[in-house]
VEXROZA-225775 format. One line per field, with one value per residue (C-alpha): residue in three letters; x, y, z; residue number from 1. Coordinates in steps of 0.25 Angstrom, whole numbers. Example, Ala and Ser with C-alpha at 12.3 -4.5 7.8 and 13.67 -1.06 7.14 Angstrom:
aa <- (ALA / SER)
xx <- (49 / 55)
yy <- (-18 / -4)
zz <- (31 / 29)
i <- (1 / 2)
//
This chain:
aa <- (MET / PRO / PRO / ARG / ILE / THR / LEU / THR / ILE / THR / LYS / GLY / PRO / LEU / GLN / GLY / GLU / VAL / PHE / THR / PHE / ASP / GLU / ARG / THR / THR / CYS / LEU / VAL / GLY / ARG / GLY / SER / ASP / CYS / GLN / PRO / LYS / LEU / PRO / THR / ASP / GLU / GLU / HIS / ARG / VAL / ILE / SER / ARG / HIS / HIS / CYS / MET / LEU / ASP / ILE / ASN / ALA / PRO / ASP / ILE / ARG / ILE / ARG / ASP / PHE / GLY / SER / LEU / ASN / GLY / THR / TRP / VAL / ASN / GLY / LYS / LYS / ILE / GLY / GLN / ARG / GLU / LYS / GLY / LEU / THR / ALA / LYS / GLN / ALA / THR / THR / VAL / SER / PHE / PRO / GLU / TYR / ASP / LEU / LYS / ASP / GLY / ASP / GLU / ILE / LYS / LEU / GLY / HIS / THR / LEU / ILE / ARG / VAL / GLY / VAL / TYR / ILE / PRO / ALA / VAL / CYS / GLY / GLU / CYS / SER / GLN / GLU / ILE / PRO / ASP / GLU / ARG / ARG / GLU / GLN / SER / ASP / VAL / SER / PRO / GLN / VAL / TYR / GLN / CYS / ASP / ALA / CYS / ARG / THR / LYS / ALA / LYS / ALA / ALA / LEU / GLN / LYS / ALA / LEU / SER / LYS / ALA / LEU / SER / LYS / PRO / SER / GLY / ARG / HIS / CYS / ALA / ALA / CYS / GLY / ARG / ASP / VAL / SER / LYS / GLU / ILE / GLY / GLU / ASN / ARG / THR / GLY / ASP / TYR / ILE / CYS / ALA / ALA / CYS / GLN / ALA / ASP / PRO / LEU / GLN / ILE / VAL / MET / GLN / LEU / LEU / ARG / ASN / ALA / LYS / THR / GLY / GLN / ALA / ASN / LEU / MET / ALA / ILE / ASP / GLY / TYR / SER / ILE / LEU / LYS / GLU / LEU / GLY / ARG / GLY / GLY / CYS / GLY / ALA / VAL / TYR / LEU / ALA / ARG / HIS / ASP / ARG / THR / GLN / GLN / GLN / VAL / ALA / LEU / LYS / VAL / MET / LEU / PRO / LYS / VAL / ALA / ALA / ASP / GLU / ARG / ALA / VAL / ALA / ARG / PHE / LEU / ARG / GLU / THR / GLU / ASN / THR / LYS / ALA / LEU / ARG / HIS / SER / ARG / ILE / VAL / SER / LEU / ARG / ASP / ALA / GLY / CYS / SER / GLU / GLY / THR / PHE / PHE / MET / THR / LEU / GLU / PHE / CYS / ASP / SER / GLY / SER / VAL / TYR / ASP / LEU / MET / LYS / ALA / ARG / GLY / GLY / LYS / LEU / SER / ILE / ALA / GLU / SER / ALA / PRO / ILE / ILE / LEU / GLN / THR / LEU / GLU / ALA / LEU / GLU / TYR / ALA / HIS / GLN / ALA / LYS / ILE / PRO / ASN / VAL / ARG / LEU / LYS / ASP / GLY / SER / TYR / ARG / ALA / GLY / ARG / GLY / LEU / VAL / HIS / ARG / ASP / LEU / LYS / PRO / HIS / ASN / ILE / LEU / LEU / CYS / LYS / SER / GLY / ARG / ALA / VAL / ALA / VAL / LYS / MET / GLY / ASP / PHE / GLY / LEU / ALA / LYS / ALA / PHE / ASP / THR / ALA / GLY / LEU / SER / GLY / GLN / THR / SER / GLY / ASP / ALA / ALA / ALA / GLY / THR / PRO / VAL / PHE / VAL / ALA / ARG / GLU / GLN / VAL / ARG / SER / PHE / LEU / TYR / ALA / LYS / PRO / ASP / VAL / ASP / VAL / TRP / ALA / ALA / ALA / ALA / THR / PHE / TYR / THR / MET / LEU / THR / GLY / THR / TYR / VAL / ARG / ASP / PHE / SER / ARG / ASP / LYS / GLN / VAL / TRP / LEU / THR / VAL / LEU / GLU / CYS / ASP / ALA / VAL / PRO / ILE / ARG / LYS / ARG / ASP / PRO / SER / ILE / PRO / LYS / GLN / LEU / ALA / GLU / VAL / ILE / ASP / ALA / ALA / LEU / VAL / GLU / THR / PRO / ARG / ILE / GLY / PHE / GLN / THR / ALA / THR / GLU / PHE / LYS / ARG / ALA / LEU / GLU / ALA / VAL / LEU)
xx <- (220 / 208 / 196 / 199 / 192 / 199 / 195 / 200 / 199 / 195 / 192 / 197 / 211 / 214 / 211 / 219 / 221 / 216 / 213 / 212 / 206 / 206 / 203 / 191 / 192 / 185 / 189 / 185 / 184 / 185 / 194 / 198 / 213 / 208 / 201 / 206 / 204 / 206 / 201 / 207 / 204 / 204 / 193 / 188 / 186 / 178 / 166 / 171 / 170 / 181 / 175 / 166 / 163 / 168 / 171 / 169 / 178 / 178 / 183 / 176 / 165 / 165 / 155 / 154 / 147 / 146 / 149 / 138 / 147 / 143 / 143 / 141 / 147 / 144 / 144 / 142 / 136 / 126 / 127 / 128 / 129 / 129 / 124 / 111 / 112 / 112 / 119 / 133 / 144 / 142 / 127 / 130 / 138 / 125 / 120 / 123 / 125 / 123 / 134 / 135 / 142 / 152 / 156 / 167 / 167 / 158 / 162 / 163 / 162 / 166 / 167 / 175 / 182 / 178 / 182 / 180 / 178 / 185 / 181 / 191 / 187 / 198 / 194 / 197 / 195 / 182 / 189 / 203 / 201 / 214 / 214 / 212 / 220 / 210 / 216 / 213 / 199 / 189 / 176 / 173 / 164 / 156 / 152 / 154 / 157 / 169 / 183 / 192 / 207 / 214 / 216 / 202 / 196 / 203 / 198 / 184 / 183 / 181 / 170 / 163 / 150 / 149 / 151 / 141 / 131 / 133 / 132 / 119 / 113 / 115 / 104 / 108 / 114 / 123 / 119 / 121 / 132 / 123 / 109 / 110 / 101 / 103 / 111 / 115 / 108 / 116 / 130 / 137 / 141 / 156 / 155 / 157 / 157 / 149 / 139 / 130 / 116 / 110 / 100 / 111 / 120 / 109 / 109 / 124 / 121 / 115 / 127 / 136 / 128 / 128 / 144 / 145 / 136 / 145 / 158 / 153 / 154 / 169 / 170 / 185 / 181 / 173 / 183 / 184 / 170 / 168 / 163 / 158 / 144 / 137 / 134 / 129 / 130 / 140 / 138 / 134 / 139 / 137 / 145 / 141 / 141 / 149 / 145 / 150 / 154 / 159 / 167 / 159 / 171 / 181 / 170 / 179 / 171 / 174 / 167 / 163 / 162 / 154 / 156 / 147 / 152 / 143 / 148 / 151 / 164 / 172 / 185 / 194 / 186 / 186 / 201 / 204 / 195 / 202 / 216 / 212 / 207 / 221 / 226 / 216 / 220 / 234 / 230 / 234 / 232 / 225 / 218 / 213 / 201 / 208 / 202 / 202 / 198 / 190 / 184 / 173 / 162 / 150 / 152 / 153 / 166 / 168 / 179 / 181 / 186 / 190 / 178 / 177 / 167 / 165 / 160 / 166 / 170 / 157 / 149 / 156 / 153 / 138 / 138 / 145 / 135 / 142 / 157 / 168 / 176 / 191 / 194 / 187 / 190 / 205 / 209 / 200 / 207 / 221 / 219 / 213 / 225 / 234 / 226 / 228 / 243 / 245 / 236 / 242 / 256 / 252 / 258 / 246 / 247 / 239 / 243 / 237 / 247 / 243 / 245 / 235 / 244 / 246 / 258 / 260 / 260 / 257 / 245 / 230 / 221 / 207 / 200 / 187 / 191 / 179 / 172 / 165 / 178 / 185 / 181 / 182 / 186 / 186 / 200 / 199 / 193 / 197 / 192 / 201 / 200 / 200 / 200 / 190 / 187 / 202 / 203 / 190 / 182 / 194 / 195 / 181 / 183 / 196 / 190 / 179 / 168 / 162 / 155 / 151 / 140 / 143 / 154 / 151 / 157 / 170 / 180 / 176 / 166 / 166 / 165 / 179 / 186 / 197 / 196 / 209 / 202 / 191 / 201 / 210 / 203 / 211 / 224 / 219 / 231 / 232 / 230 / 215 / 213 / 220 / 210 / 199 / 204 / 204 / 190 / 185 / 191 / 185 / 171 / 173 / 176 / 165 / 154 / 155 / 162 / 175 / 168 / 155 / 147 / 133 / 121 / 126 / 138 / 142 / 150 / 162 / 162 / 163 / 175 / 182 / 179 / 177 / 187 / 186 / 179 / 189 / 185 / 183 / 172 / 165 / 169 / 176 / 179 / 189 / 203 / 210 / 223 / 215 / 206 / 219 / 224 / 211 / 209 / 223 / 220 / 208 / 215 / 215 / 222 / 233 / 233 / 227 / 232 / 239 / 244 / 246 / 238 / 251 / 252 / 237 / 238 / 250 / 244 / 231 / 240 / 247 / 234 / 225)
yy <- (320 / 327 / 332 / 346 / 357 / 364 / 377 / 379 / 392 / 388 / 402 / 416 / 422 / 411 / 400 / 387 / 390 / 379 / 381 / 368 / 366 / 353 / 359 / 367 / 381 / 394 / 400 / 415 / 417 / 431 / 443 / 446 / 443 / 433 / 424 / 411 / 410 / 425 / 430 / 442 / 457 / 462 / 468 / 455 / 450 / 461 / 453 / 444 / 449 / 450 / 439 / 432 / 418 / 409 / 394 / 385 / 373 / 360 / 349 / 342 / 353 / 367 / 378 / 392 / 405 / 418 / 431 / 440 / 443 / 453 / 443 / 430 / 416 / 405 / 390 / 382 / 393 / 396 / 409 / 406 / 420 / 434 / 447 / 453 / 465 / 478 / 472 / 478 / 468 / 473 / 470 / 456 / 452 / 451 / 440 / 426 / 417 / 402 / 392 / 382 / 368 / 366 / 353 / 348 / 355 / 367 / 380 / 393 / 406 / 420 / 430 / 425 / 415 / 400 / 390 / 375 / 368 / 354 / 345 / 333 / 322 / 311 / 297 / 288 / 274 / 271 / 260 / 266 / 281 / 280 / 291 / 285 / 293 / 298 / 289 / 276 / 280 / 268 / 267 / 256 / 245 / 247 / 262 / 271 / 282 / 275 / 273 / 261 / 260 / 248 / 241 / 243 / 239 / 226 / 223 / 227 / 217 / 205 / 212 / 219 / 211 / 213 / 228 / 229 / 221 / 230 / 243 / 239 / 236 / 250 / 261 / 270 / 284 / 289 / 289 / 298 / 291 / 294 / 291 / 283 / 293 / 294 / 307 / 306 / 319 / 326 / 322 / 328 / 318 / 321 / 316 / 302 / 297 / 298 / 309 / 314 / 318 / 332 / 326 / 320 / 332 / 340 / 331 / 328 / 323 / 310 / 308 / 310 / 300 / 290 / 291 / 290 / 277 / 272 / 275 / 266 / 254 / 256 / 262 / 267 / 280 / 284 / 282 / 297 / 298 / 285 / 286 / 300 / 305 / 318 / 328 / 340 / 348 / 359 / 365 / 362 / 367 / 365 / 352 / 346 / 348 / 347 / 340 / 339 / 324 / 317 / 304 / 294 / 288 / 300 / 310 / 319 / 330 / 333 / 341 / 331 / 338 / 331 / 336 / 331 / 333 / 340 / 331 / 316 / 312 / 302 / 295 / 305 / 317 / 310 / 307 / 322 / 327 / 318 / 322 / 337 / 335 / 329 / 344 / 348 / 337 / 341 / 355 / 353 / 367 / 372 / 382 / 373 / 363 / 349 / 339 / 325 / 316 / 316 / 305 / 302 / 292 / 291 / 304 / 311 / 318 / 320 / 325 / 326 / 340 / 346 / 352 / 367 / 369 / 384 / 385 / 395 / 409 / 411 / 406 / 415 / 427 / 423 / 422 / 436 / 443 / 442 / 446 / 445 / 455 / 457 / 451 / 438 / 437 / 441 / 428 / 420 / 425 / 424 / 410 / 407 / 413 / 404 / 392 / 398 / 400 / 385 / 380 / 388 / 382 / 368 / 356 / 348 / 335 / 337 / 348 / 346 / 349 / 354 / 340 / 334 / 328 / 331 / 334 / 339 / 354 / 367 / 375 / 374 / 385 / 385 / 393 / 395 / 402 / 409 / 411 / 398 / 390 / 396 / 387 / 390 / 380 / 382 / 382 / 384 / 398 / 402 / 399 / 393 / 395 / 383 / 385 / 374 / 369 / 370 / 363 / 355 / 363 / 363 / 348 / 347 / 356 / 350 / 336 / 342 / 338 / 352 / 351 / 363 / 368 / 383 / 392 / 400 / 389 / 388 / 396 / 397 / 406 / 419 / 429 / 424 / 421 / 429 / 433 / 425 / 412 / 414 / 417 / 405 / 395 / 383 / 390 / 398 / 402 / 404 / 419 / 417 / 411 / 423 / 432 / 423 / 424 / 440 / 439 / 430 / 440 / 452 / 444 / 441 / 456 / 462 / 452 / 455 / 449 / 455 / 458 / 464 / 452 / 455 / 450 / 461 / 453 / 438 / 433 / 428 / 441 / 449 / 440 / 443 / 458 / 464 / 467 / 466 / 477 / 484 / 479 / 492 / 495 / 484 / 488 / 501 / 496 / 486 / 491 / 498 / 489 / 476 / 481 / 484 / 470 / 463 / 472 / 469 / 454 / 455 / 462 / 453 / 461 / 459 / 448 / 444 / 453 / 443 / 431 / 422 / 420 / 424 / 437 / 440 / 435 / 443 / 456 / 453 / 451 / 464 / 472 / 464)
zz <- (676 / 682 / 674 / 667 / 660 / 648 / 642 / 628 / 620 / 606 / 601 / 604 / 607 / 617 / 608 / 611 / 626 / 635 / 650 / 659 / 672 / 680 / 694 / 700 / 696 / 691 / 678 / 674 / 659 / 653 / 650 / 665 / 669 / 679 / 669 / 664 / 652 / 651 / 637 / 630 / 634 / 619 / 612 / 606 / 620 / 626 / 625 / 636 / 650 / 660 / 668 / 658 / 664 / 674 / 673 / 685 / 683 / 690 / 680 / 674 / 676 / 671 / 672 / 666 / 671 / 663 / 671 / 664 / 652 / 642 / 630 / 637 / 638 / 628 / 630 / 618 / 611 / 623 / 631 / 646 / 651 / 647 / 654 / 649 / 640 / 647 / 659 / 663 / 667 / 681 / 681 / 675 / 687 / 694 / 685 / 689 / 676 / 677 / 676 / 665 / 665 / 654 / 647 / 638 / 625 / 629 / 623 / 630 / 622 / 627 / 616 / 605 / 614 / 614 / 626 / 625 / 638 / 639 / 650 / 652 / 662 / 664 / 662 / 675 / 677 / 684 / 693 / 697 / 693 / 685 / 674 / 660 / 648 / 638 / 627 / 636 / 640 / 639 / 646 / 656 / 652 / 664 / 662 / 650 / 661 / 667 / 662 / 665 / 665 / 658 / 672 / 677 / 664 / 664 / 678 / 675 / 663 / 672 / 680 / 668 / 669 / 684 / 682 / 671 / 679 / 691 / 683 / 677 / 690 / 695 / 692 / 680 / 683 / 695 / 709 / 722 / 730 / 743 / 739 / 726 / 718 / 703 / 701 / 686 / 683 / 694 / 691 / 679 / 668 / 670 / 685 / 690 / 705 / 717 / 718 / 729 / 724 / 727 / 737 / 745 / 744 / 751 / 763 / 766 / 780 / 775 / 766 / 778 / 787 / 776 / 775 / 790 / 790 / 779 / 787 / 798 / 788 / 787 / 773 / 771 / 764 / 776 / 787 / 789 / 794 / 801 / 815 / 814 / 817 / 812 / 823 / 815 / 801 / 802 / 788 / 774 / 760 / 746 / 745 / 758 / 773 / 786 / 799 / 813 / 815 / 827 / 828 / 836 / 843 / 845 / 846 / 837 / 829 / 814 / 803 / 793 / 779 / 768 / 754 / 743 / 729 / 719 / 708 / 708 / 715 / 707 / 713 / 707 / 713 / 727 / 726 / 722 / 734 / 744 / 739 / 740 / 754 / 758 / 756 / 767 / 776 / 775 / 781 / 796 / 803 / 815 / 807 / 796 / 798 / 797 / 787 / 794 / 783 / 770 / 761 / 751 / 750 / 741 / 735 / 748 / 753 / 768 / 777 / 792 / 797 / 810 / 816 / 820 / 831 / 830 / 815 / 805 / 804 / 796 / 807 / 817 / 808 / 808 / 823 / 824 / 815 / 802 / 805 / 815 / 822 / 819 / 832 / 829 / 814 / 814 / 822 / 812 / 799 / 805 / 809 / 795 / 788 / 797 / 790 / 777 / 779 / 783 / 772 / 761 / 764 / 769 / 763 / 756 / 749 / 736 / 727 / 713 / 701 / 687 / 682 / 691 / 701 / 716 / 725 / 739 / 740 / 748 / 751 / 750 / 747 / 754 / 743 / 751 / 764 / 770 / 784 / 783 / 781 / 793 / 805 / 820 / 831 / 846 / 852 / 867 / 869 / 855 / 841 / 831 / 816 / 806 / 791 / 785 / 771 / 767 / 754 / 755 / 745 / 736 / 737 / 732 / 720 / 716 / 716 / 707 / 718 / 720 / 706 / 698 / 707 / 704 / 700 / 713 / 721 / 712 / 719 / 734 / 741 / 732 / 744 / 749 / 736 / 731 / 716 / 713 / 718 / 707 / 696 / 700 / 708 / 705 / 708 / 720 / 729 / 744 / 742 / 739 / 753 / 759 / 752 / 757 / 771 / 770 / 764 / 775 / 786 / 778 / 780 / 794 / 797 / 789 / 787 / 772 / 760 / 753 / 740 / 737 / 733 / 729 / 720 / 710 / 705 / 703 / 714 / 706 / 699 / 712 / 716 / 703 / 701 / 715 / 725 / 740 / 747 / 757 / 771 / 778 / 768 / 774 / 788 / 791 / 805 / 800 / 805 / 793 / 794 / 795 / 783 / 775 / 777 / 773 / 761 / 756 / 758 / 749 / 737 / 725 / 714 / 709 / 720 / 733 / 744 / 753 / 746 / 759 / 772 / 779 / 773 / 776 / 790 / 793 / 788 / 797 / 809 / 807 / 808 / 818)
i <- (1 / 2 / 3 / 4 / 5 / 6 / 7 / 8 / 9 / 10 / 11 / 12 / 13 / 14 / 15 / 16 / 17 / 18 / 19 / 20 / 21 / 22 / 23 / 24 / 25 / 26 / 27 / 28 / 29 / 30 / 31 / 32 / 33 / 34 / 35 / 36 / 37 / 38 / 39 / 40 / 41 / 42 / 43 / 44 / 45 / 46 / 47 / 48 / 49 / 50 / 51 / 52 / 53 / 54 / 55 / 56 / 57 / 58 / 59 / 60 / 61 / 62 / 63 / 64 / 65 / 66 / 67 / 68 / 69 / 70 / 71 / 72 / 73 / 74 / 75 / 76 / 77 / 78 / 79 / 80 / 81 / 82 / 83 / 84 / 85 / 86 / 87 / 88 / 89 / 90 / 91 / 92 / 93 / 94 / 95 / 96 / 97 / 98 / 99 / 100 / 101 / 102 / 103 / 104 / 105 / 106 / 107 / 108 / 109 / 110 / 111 / 112 / 113 / 114 / 115 / 116 / 117 / 118 / 119 / 120 / 121 / 122 / 123 / 124 / 125 / 126 / 127 / 128 / 129 / 130 / 131 / 132 / 133 / 134 / 135 / 136 / 137 / 138 / 139 / 140 / 141 / 142 / 143 / 144 / 145 / 146 / 147 / 148 / 149 / 150 / 151 / 152 / 153 / 154 / 155 / 156 / 157 / 158 / 159 / 160 / 161 / 162 / 163 / 164 / 165 / 166 / 167 / 168 / 169 / 170 / 171 / 172 / 173 / 174 / 175 / 176 / 177 / 178 / 179 / 180 / 181 / 182 / 183 / 184 / 185 / 186 / 187 / 188 / 189 / 190 / 191 / 192 / 193 / 194 / 195 / 196 / 197 / 198 / 199 / 200 / 201 / 202 / 203 / 204 / 205 / 206 / 207 / 208 / 209 / 210 / 211 / 212 / 213 / 214 / 215 / 216 / 217 / 218 / 219 / 220 / 221 / 222 / 223 / 224 / 225 / 226 / 227 / 228 / 229 / 230 / 231 / 232 / 233 / 234 / 235 / 236 / 237 / 238 / 239 / 240 / 241 / 242 / 243 / 244 / 245 / 246 / 247 / 248 / 249 / 250 / 251 / 252 / 253 / 254 / 255 / 256 / 257 / 258 / 259 / 260 / 261 / 262 / 263 / 264 / 265 / 266 / 267 / 268 / 269 / 270 / 271 / 272 / 273 / 274 / 275 / 276 / 277 / 278 / 279 / 280 / 281 / 282 / 283 / 284 / 285 / 286 / 287 / 288 / 289 / 290 / 291 / 292 / 293 / 294 / 295 / 296 / 297 / 298 / 299 / 300 / 301 / 302 / 303 / 304 / 305 / 306 / 307 / 308 / 309 / 310 / 311 / 312 / 313 / 314 / 315 / 316 / 317 / 318 / 319 / 320 / 321 / 322 / 323 / 324 / 325 / 326 / 327 / 328 / 329 / 330 / 331 / 332 / 333 / 334 / 335 / 336 / 337 / 338 / 339 / 340 / 341 / 342 / 343 / 344 / 345 / 346 / 347 / 348 / 349 / 350 / 351 / 352 / 353 / 354 / 355 / 356 / 357 / 358 / 359 / 360 / 361 / 362 / 363 / 364 / 365 / 366 / 367 / 368 / 369 / 370 / 371 / 372 / 373 / 374 / 375 / 376 / 377 / 378 / 379 / 380 / 381 / 382 / 383 / 384 / 385 / 386 / 387 / 388 / 389 / 390 / 391 / 392 / 393 / 394 / 395 / 396 / 397 / 398 / 399 / 400 / 401 / 402 / 403 / 404 / 405 / 406 / 407 / 408 / 409 / 410 / 411 / 412 / 413 / 414 / 415 / 416 / 417 / 418 / 419 / 420 / 421 / 422 / 423 / 424 / 425 / 426 / 427 / 428 / 429 / 430 / 431 / 432 / 433 / 434 / 435 / 436 / 437 / 438 / 439 / 440 / 441 / 442 / 443 / 444 / 445 / 446 / 447 / 448 / 449 / 450 / 451 / 452 / 453 / 454 / 455 / 456 / 457 / 458 / 459 / 460 / 461 / 462 / 463 / 464 / 465 / 466 / 467 / 468 / 469 / 470 / 471 / 472 / 473 / 474 / 475 / 476 / 477 / 478 / 479 / 480 / 481 / 482 / 483 / 484 / 485 / 486 / 487 / 488 / 489 / 490 / 491 / 492 / 493 / 494 / 495 / 496 / 497 / 498 / 499 / 500 / 501 / 502 / 503 / 504 / 505 / 506 / 507 / 508 / 509 / 510 / 511 / 512)
//
């Protein structure tokens, strides 16, 4: 059973209701119809805002942020957010309130409603990773933070003195898997496993070079990158970097992506990440960047991907002055929709069920489609589209490796995210990708975003409360029929305009 978060209503009209979360998600709390938990709209609860606060959940971690509510949000009797007197609800949206980490037993108060936070972390054997039932939890003789199953405890008895001697010879605290620096203060108390310190996170190239050197020694878990040399850096993000690498013998070029967890990576997290990447490896289509191989060593996750030699659509837009013509952008979006058609129906090996088990299933949702993730490759005289990062960010989140850096990273890139994805991140369906494709096409044509984002309103409230601006208001030269199709794709109420990539693709083809 994976770690989980429970929210139990202990006081108020919903008293006794329990909400359980065991995967990465965001959760809105308030009186709005899109909130979960949704609080009553009667007079007694007028003190609670429609969108009162947001919970960013990544079990066993949970954070809370107030949205500038009139009467504030309270945690353990301490007010963590409330708009100042005299500010209207609209004015309060310009204020960004800090996020707060929650722990087991914390109590959230909104008006007359009390919510108790529960954090459950399963005990697993430190030797074989087998889960240990609560009633049989018994700590290891070697470390008070490690549990042992009966079988491993029996094996460990004979080597106890040796293990104690080895443990005492090590410096106290936990250490960076790359440089050995003590990182006890950086790792949350709920996390165990390999961890990369902040200094090493800032210099991923040195980590990659060390991995490549280790690969030459024949380490089995580094076979995927054995024999490669780094040519140059292709890009860098919050969780690592991408390098152009070439195999010394075959001269084949690949994109070597290195992902550095924001939290310690234990065996269960590693296994879950690699299991999720199998879904991406199963996607074999000419419009999707192929994942060749993936692995993990010393707290660093790496993968070799098909190299796209012409950059991204974002790069192309910059080269063209910020936007693209219809003639250039239409083929790109149609090929992107081909990729979505395939991915949303593809057979994938690992679909997680509610009981925590896995089975084969259909369909994979990208959840972070944007110009940066649509890559371009030369194909003769033409340029072919390849959709990238399909499922990799999701795999990191699902394994609990992205940490709790910020709620703003919880549900994709805000400017290309459908409202439904924020409301129900965990259960996002293919239609959120279709909406993101329409938003991407909109940006390619206009050089602007679908919604009016500004410093005058918190970004997630803009997503939740503001509709798409009709495209011809951005650029009146867009043909009317094409504009009507794009605007229809960006409708979000009562549901997203086109439910499938096929529907949107056919509608575009009819007017292009």
